[in-house]
C-alpha atoms as one frame of an Amber mdcrd trajectory, in Angstrom:
protein
   3.378  53.161 222.448   0.237  51.165 223.045   0.865  48.441 225.676  -0.729
  44.964 225.495  -2.585  44.691 229.039  -3.494  41.193 229.947  -5.895  39.972
 232.879  -4.217  37.956 235.389  -4.990  34.199 234.684  -6.531  33.455 238.021
  -8.824  36.428 237.653  -9.806  35.320 234.113 -10.316  31.759 235.391 -12.800
  33.038 237.963 -14.570  35.113 235.624 -15.010  32.432 233.270 -16.154  29.866
 235.880 -18.725  32.326 236.957 -20.029  32.713 233.402 -20.164  28.980 233.098
 -22.062  28.672 236.423 -24.633  31.271 235.228 -25.166  29.129 232.057 -25.601
  26.037 234.219 -22.528  24.474 232.688 -20.791  22.298 235.229 -17.003  23.272
 235.348 -14.139  22.322 237.530 -10.274  23.534 237.739  -8.530  20.228 237.415
  -5.057  21.824 237.241  -4.159  25.158 238.733  -1.092  26.857 237.309   0.420
  30.328 237.761  -2.026  32.947 238.986  -0.399  35.719 236.911   0.492  34.395
 233.524  -0.329  30.606 233.375  -1.721  29.193 230.106  -5.417  27.825 230.232
  -6.550  24.765 228.405 -10.257  24.165 228.347 -11.586  20.639 228.121 -15.162
  19.633 227.411 -16.460  16.170 228.102 -19.271  15.377 225.868 -20.645  12.667
 228.276 -20.428   9.986 225.708 -16.939   8.987 226.305 -15.385  11.671 223.957
 -13.904  15.122 224.647 -12.547  18.169 223.028  -9.661  20.282 224.358  -9.062
  24.005 223.370  -6.163  26.107 223.741  -5.839  30.051 223.224  -3.912  31.297
 220.248  -3.273  34.178 218.011  -4.541  34.839 214.484  -1.703  36.196 212.960
  -3.454  37.889 210.109  -5.660  39.998 212.449  -3.519  40.136 215.668  -6.791
  38.959 217.754  -6.789  36.185 220.302  -8.880  33.053 219.686  -9.585  29.733
 221.039  -8.644  26.762 218.889  -9.301  23.125 218.875  -6.264  21.299 220.079
  -7.612  17.775 220.551 -10.577  15.804 219.931 -11.474  12.145 220.421 -11.880
   9.389 223.109 -11.950  11.228 226.527  -8.880   8.990 227.827  -6.715  10.077
 224.958  -7.616  13.699 225.551  -6.865  13.451 229.323  -3.559  11.839 228.459
  -2.679  14.810 226.069  -3.645  17.213 228.984  -1.292  15.358 231.261   1.567
  15.420 229.025   0.845  19.089 228.467   0.869  19.757 232.321   4.205  17.755
 232.545   5.789  20.184 230.036   4.374  23.281 231.618   4.022  23.551 235.597
   2.254  27.152 235.019  -0.642  25.387 233.041  -4.325  25.602 234.081  -6.824
  22.923 232.931 -10.490  23.684 233.225 -12.776  20.780 232.698 -16.415  21.216
 231.572 -19.287  18.885 230.985 -21.861  19.601 228.145 -23.316  16.957 225.806
 -23.491  19.699 222.986 -19.837  20.784 223.563 -20.853  24.282 224.582 -17.899
  26.165 226.132 -18.751  29.652 225.958 -15.219  30.615 224.571 -16.876  32.173
 221.449 -18.576  34.774 223.569 -17.394  38.522 223.886 -14.711  38.847 226.590
 -13.413  35.509 226.789 -10.762  35.367 223.901
């Protein structure tokens, strides 16, 4: 039987931050969760007072992992939603990016 092998969260976060750095996209870990199996949320501040937050999920029809938009709007409201999510999940990681066009690299190979 095939086993679903997953990368430890802290290793994935480190690799993601490195890819963002190489693309000249400022990024910060604003909440550090469980290093082995914590959930990761990615917030991108569009530098105009708005933001988007993404969460990783599954496409049940294909069985593949994907990133989906979980919140969008005024940055303050997105931050409040992330704070509530962190209160519910102590293992949660939050990575914050800054990019005017909203570029996250989450659609690139190896980041799903």
